[in-house]
C-alpha angles and dihedrals in degrees: 000000000000112000116225105231092190092059091042091053091046089052092048094048090050104038112017104046117072118228114279098030094097124078111289133171112286111249092186138341104186094112095036120154119180092214091059089048094049094046087051098048107032104041091102092063105049093178093055094039095051096050092045092049089048087059095044093054091048089050091055095050088048086052092050092054093042090049090052090053092048089048092049095052096038088054094046091051090056091049092048092053094043105037103013087235122168122237095247096054088043095055091053092060098032097110090056094041096057094038095082111117092221090068089065098049129092129038102299141008136143088253095049092049091051089049092049092048088050093048089051093047095082093049093051094048090046087054089048092048090052092047091052090049091054087051087051099245139110122259119215116196113204120211121242089249090056091052092048090051092048098048112127131190110283111229122212115281126241090259094050091049090049088056091048090051093049090047093049093050091051094050093045089057094214097324099127094189091054092045092053089049095048090048089049092051093049092051090048093050090049092053088051092051093048092049091049090048091048092049091048088053091051093055089051099051094102090052094045091051090056093050087052094046092050093048092046089064087060098044107135113236090209095051119140134190089250091060092071121092112277093246091055092049093050090047092055093041090051092049089057089062091052094046088054096051091047092050095051090052089052091048093058087079099033092051097036090120098042106062093170094052090045094050089046090056094048093052094051093041089056094049091047096051090048090053093047091049088052094055093047088052095047100036109026106038093111092041087053092057089047097042097089093048092046092048091049093049090054093048091049092050096053103035103084089039090056094051091055094046090052092053095055113108 
């Protein structure tokens, strides 16, 4: 007998979700934390919730690592200008250099952002572990050292490859053979760049670990998600929406023989993404306008320093 998913979804929406779990108008988002929202909205679908929380914990760890790299190269840029110090000498004293309390004072700095992310890390992993337990499976939290060791070259995404193909077609001006050759060359070049970047990251693991250790000592116990810069908050919140969408796609196979559970997951996923989108619109509209400028500034600050670092024997 074929199950009517529309009827199931309606029943779930009416009877299985307590009042307040569906998307409602936002009263205030000043102290918003995506983990709290996910816990509130997704607890009635343990399979969906546990997998999304696993992705969120991974993303926070990745953010810690990336912020440590940003901090390293930004500090080196400052030292290079002020003291004409080469990168190798700087790395030997980096732990001392970023241990000064003044770097973690004020409203915003690379060091303070890193310390705040590290402070949130335990909370997010605890939430992921609780979600896994509710879904009746073990949760394994990898150390940042393990994640650094296991990093692999990132291949071009589907969207990036689509852009490669479109660009190749335009350049080839109707010559399909040439278009294929251009596309293949672009993909191959992207692989080379990714491999080079991964190798450079491997060589910097000891230094990045020193940066992480130094910042961990300054991780504020009172840290909240809203203490992060708006662009970081927005990026992590946007990631949550993508994590939900990817998880629902994965569950189409996993829950193929459980239509009721899958329908429940779809309904809850939709309500959660609507709520997250509302927060982004209400809280991060200005951050969205400034994000590209901020990102480009960070790129420009670190670009020359990274070139120097990669050329050190």
